[in-house]
C-alpha positions in Angstrom: -128.2 -113.2 -95.4 -129.0 -110.3 -93.1 -130.8 -111.1 -89.9 -134.5 -110.5 -89.9 -136.0 -107.6 -87.9 -139.2 -107.8 -86.0 -141.2 -104.6 -86.4 -142.3 -104.7 -82.7 -138.7 -104.9 -81.6 -137.8 -102.1 -83.9 -140.6 -99.9 -82.5 -139.7 -100.6 -78.9 -135.9 -100.1 -79.6 -136.3 -96.7 -81.2 -138.8 -95.5 -78.6 -136.4 -96.4 -75.8 -133.5 -94.8 -77.6 -135.6 -91.6 -78.1 -136.3 -91.6 -74.4 -132.6 -91.9 -73.5 -131.7 -89.2 -75.9 -134.2 -86.8 -74.3 -132.8 -87.7 -70.9 -129.4 -86.6 -72.2 -130.9 -83.2 -73.1 -132.4 -82.9 -69.6 -129.0 -83.8 -68.0 -127.3 -81.2 -70.1 -129.9 -78.7 -68.9 -129.3 -79.6 -65.2 -125.5 -79.5 -65.5 -125.6 -76.1 -67.3 -128.0 -74.8 -64.6 -125.8 -76.1 -61.8 -122.6 -74.6 -63.2 -124.2 -71.2 -63.8 -125.7 -71.3 -60.2 -122.1 -71.7 -58.9 -121.1 -68.5 -60.7 -124.1 -66.4 -60.0 -125.8 -68.1 -57.0 -129.5 -67.4 -56.7 -129.5 -65.3 -59.9 -129.9 -68.5 -61.9 -133.5 -68.6 -60.8 -134.2 -65.4 -62.6 -132.6 -66.8 -65.7 -134.7 -70.0 -65.4 -137.9 -68.1 -64.9 -137.4 -65.9 -67.9 -136.4 -68.9 -70.1 -139.3 -71.0 -68.9 -141.9 -68.3 -69.5 -140.6 -67.7 -73.0 -140.4 -71.4 -73.8 -143.9 -72.2 -72.4 -145.4 -69.3 -74.5 -143.7 -70.6 -77.6 -144.8 -74.1 -76.8 -148.4 -73.3 -76.3 -148.7 -71.2 -79.5 -146.9 -73.8 -81.6 -148.4 -76.9 -80.0 -152.0 -75.8 -80.1 -151.7 -74.4 -83.6 -149.2 -76.8 -85.1 -151.7 -78.2 -87.6 -152.9 -74.8 -88.8 -149.3 -73.4 -89.0 -148.1 -76.4 -91.0 -151.0 -76.4 -93.4 -151.0 -72.6 -94.0 -147.2 -72.6 -94.6 -147.5 -75.1 -97.6 -150.8 -73.7 -98.9 -152.7 -77.0 -98.3 -156.4 -77.4 -99.2 -159.0 -79.8 -97.7 -159.2 -83.0 -99.7 -162.4 -83.8 -101.5 -164.0 -87.2 -100.9 -165.2 -87.3 -104.6 -162.0 -86.1 -106.1 -159.6 -88.0 -103.8 -161.6 -91.1 -103.3 -158.6 -93.5 -103.0 -156.9 -91.2 -100.5 -160.0 -91.3 -98.3 -160.5 -95.0 -98.7 -156.9 -95.9 -97.8 -156.9 -93.7 -94.6 -160.3 -95.0 -93.5 -159.0 -98.6 -93.9 -155.9 -97.7 -91.9 -157.8 -96.1 -89.1 -160.0 -99.2 -88.8 -157.0 -101.5 -88.6 -155.1 -99.2 -86.2 -158.0 -98.1 -84.0 -157.2 -94.4 -84.5 -159.8 -91.7 -85.2 -160.2 -90.4 -88.7 -157.9 -87.4 -89.2 -158.7 -84.4 -91.4 -157.3 -84.9 -94.9 -155.5 -82.2 -96.9 -153.7 -82.0 -100.2 -150.8 -79.6 -101.2 -149.8 -78.7 -104.7 -146.4 -80.3 -105.4 -145.0 -82.7 -108.0 -142.9 -84.2 -105.3 -143.9 -87.5 -103.6 -144.4 -86.5 -99.9 -146.7 -86.2 -97.0 -146.8 -85.1 -93.4 -149.0 -85.4 -90.3 -149.6 -82.8 -87.6 -151.8 -82.1 -84.6 -151.4 -82.3 -80.9 -153.3 -85.6 -80.5 -155.0 -88.3 -82.5 -158.4 -86.5 -82.2 -156.9 -83.3 -83.6 -154.7 -84.9 -86.2 -154.4 -83.8 -89.9 -152.7 -85.6 -92.7 -151.5 -83.8 -95.9 -150.2 -85.4 -99.0 -148.8 -83.9 -102.2 -150.5 -84.1 -105.5 -147.4 -85.8 -106.7 -147.9 -88.6 -104.2 -151.5 -89.1 -105.3 -150.5 -89.2 -108.9 -147.2 -91.2 -108.8 -147.9 -93.8 -106.1 -150.0 -96.9 -106.5 -152.5 -97.9 -103.8 -150.1 -100.1 -101.7 -147.3 -97.4 -101.9 -149.7 -94.7 -100.9 -150.9 -97.0 -98.1 -147.4 -97.4 -96.8 -146.7 -93.6 -96.8 -150.1 -92.8 -95.1 -149.5 -95.6 -92.5 -146.2 -94.0 -91.7 -147.9 -90.6 -91.1 -150.6 -92.2 -89.0 -147.9 -93.8 -86.9 -146.5 -90.4 -86.0 -150.0 -89.6 -84.8 -150.4 -92.9 -82.9 -146.9 -92.5 -81.3 -147.6 -88.9 -80.2 -144.5 -87.8 -82.1 -145.6 -84.2 -82.4 -145.9 -83.9 -78.6 -142.6 -85.7 -78.0 -140.7 -83.6 -80.5 -142.3 -80.4 -79.1 -141.0 -81.3 -75.7 -137.5 -81.9 -77.1 -137.7 -78.6 -79.0 -138.7 -76.7 -75.8 -135.9 -78.2 -73.8 -133.4 -77.4 -76.5 -134.8 -73.9 -76.7 -134.5 -73.4 -72.9 -130.8 -74.5 -73.0 -130.2 -72.0 -75.9 -131.9 -69.2 -74.0 -130.1 -69.8 -70.7 -126.8 -70.1 -72.5 -127.4 -66.8 -74.4 -128.5 -65.0 -71.2 -125.4 -66.3 -69.3 -122.9 -65.3 -72.1 -124.5 -61.8 -72.4 -124.5 -61.3 -68.6 -120.8 -61.7 -68.5 -120.5 -58.2 -70.1 -122.3 -56.3 -67.4 -122.6 -58.4 -64.3 -119.9 -59.0 -61.7 -122.2 -61.3 -59.6 -121.0 -64.1 -57.3 -117.7 -64.4 -55.6 -115.5 -64.5 -58.8 -112.3 -63.7 -57.0 -112.0 -67.2 -55.6 -110.2 -69.9 -57.6 -113.3 -72.2 -57.5 -115.5 -69.5 -58.9 -113.1 -68.8 -61.8 -113.0 -72.5 -62.6 -116.8 -72.7 -62.6 -116.9 -69.5 -64.7 -114.7 -71.0 -67.4 -116.6 -74.3 -67.3 -119.8 -72.3 -67.7 -118.6 -70.4 -70.7 -117.5 -73.6 -72.4 -120.8 -75.3 -71.6 -122.9 -72.2 -72.7 -121.1 -72.4 -76.1 -121.1 -76.1 -76.6 -124.4 -77.2 -74.9 -126.8 -75.7 -77.5 -124.8 -77.3 -80.3 -124.7 -80.7 -78.5 -128.5 -80.8 -77.7 -129.3 -79.7 -81.3 -127.6 -82.8 -82.6 -129.3 -84.9 -80.0 -132.6 -83.5 -81.0 -131.9 -84.4 -84.6 -131.0 -87.9 -83.5 -134.3 -88.2 -81.7 -136.1 -87.1 -84.9 -134.4 -89.9 -86.8 -135.3 -92.5 -84.2 -139.0 -91.4 -84.4 -138.8 -91.9 -88.2 -137.5 -95.4 -87.9 -140.2 -96.1 -85.3 -142.9 -94.7 -87.7 -141.6 -96.9 -90.5 -141.9 -100.0 -88.3 -145.3 -99.0 -87.0 -146.4 -98.6 -90.7 -145.4 -102.2 -91.3 -147.4 -103.1 -88.2 -150.5 -101.4 -89.6 -150.2 -102.7 -93.2 -148.3 -106.0 -92.7 -146.8 -105.2 -96.1 -143.4 -103.5 -96.0 -142.9 -103.6 -99.8 -145.4 -100.8 -100.3 -143.4 -98.4 -98.1 -140.1 -99.6 -99.7 -141.4 -98.9 -103.2 -142.5 -95.4 -102.2 -139.1 -94.7 -100.7 -137.4 -95.9 -103.9 -139.5 -93.4 -105.9 -138.5 -90.6 -103.5 -134.9 -91.7 -103.8 -135.1 -91.3 -107.6 -136.6 -87.8 -107.1 -133.6 -86.9 -105.0 -131.1 -88.1 -107.6 -129.0 -85.4 -109.4 -130.5 -86.3 -112.7 -134.0 -85.3 -111.5 -133.7 -81.7 -110.5 -136.8 -80.0 -109.2 -137.6 -76.9 -107.2 -139.5 -77.4 -104.1 -141.7 -74.7 -102.6 -141.7 -75.9 -99.0 -140.6 -73.7 -96.1 -137.6 -75.3 -94.4 -139.2 -74.7 -91.0 -141.8 -77.4 -91.6 -139.4 -79.8 -93.6 -138.9 -82.0 -90.5 -142.6 -82.9 -90.5 -142.5 -84.5 -93.9 -142.3 -88.2 -94.8 -139.0 -87.5 -96.6 -136.8 -84.4 -96.7 -138.3 -82.1 -99.4 -134.9 -80.7 -100.3 -132.1 -82.2 -102.3 -129.5 -81.8 -99.5 -129.4 -84.4 -96.8 -131.4 -83.5 -93.7 -130.2 -84.6 -90.3 -133.9 -84.8 -89.1 -134.4 -87.9 -91.4 -132.5 -91.1 -91.7 -130.8 -91.9 -95.0 -133.3 -93.3 -97.4 -131.0 -96.2 -98.3 -130.8 -97.1 -94.6 -134.6 -96.9 -94.2 -135.1 -99.2 -97.2 -132.4 -101.6 -95.9 -134.2 -101.9 -92.5 -137.6 -102.3 -94.1 -136.4 -105.1 -96.4 -135.3 -107.1 -93.3 -138.8 -107.0 -91.8 
């Protein structure tokens, strides 16, 4: 018999692993900056300034409008308390049990069972579910899915993943600027053996670092999904509801149940489950998620 998992331990474990992964991204950023500084000297500060300005602008626009961008991209409409009574009742009960403020509720037209949460903090949070989720899930299953989404809000996952995205973006920008600068800058003392070695290391890092931190970013996303599953169990004290919802999603992803999904891939990482048939590295395997939940 498999060893039981305590949801509190699962939450703590995945949060710490997320933290260590983002430290890895930061260390890659520092190493890349140091190596480029050895090649160009003080010129690295100009590269950093440009990349930071671009990244901060992107961060501010995306972060402060994340809910509006996500809702507009899927054509979501505000939920009606009369028409979506169960939806409202479940979320209100969950906010009471979790101590979170009531988020704004939305519905998107899709036969697929899915949902997502967005917003920069709990007071600005929104939750959106598909019409398929409201039609196909019973109350306990819907409760499990919505508890998972509220967990993302409680854990400030939007903020955390935005920070990871900005750091990954900065590394990509610095790498791109460095590689392009090799075509027209002679900078630094490249004639020395040490400078040539740093130059070669810099080229390798500039090529590999964006790829490495991208995969680390995807690993962070998976850890936050596991933490949200565990937090959902904490809120509901009933893992079976979430398990049954995942099993229905698993059936929807089966080859025998082909369905087109009109969801932009840019917002796919926000969803409770990957809206597309292909496996998404931003989400853990559904079978693994079910296995972990069954041990709680």
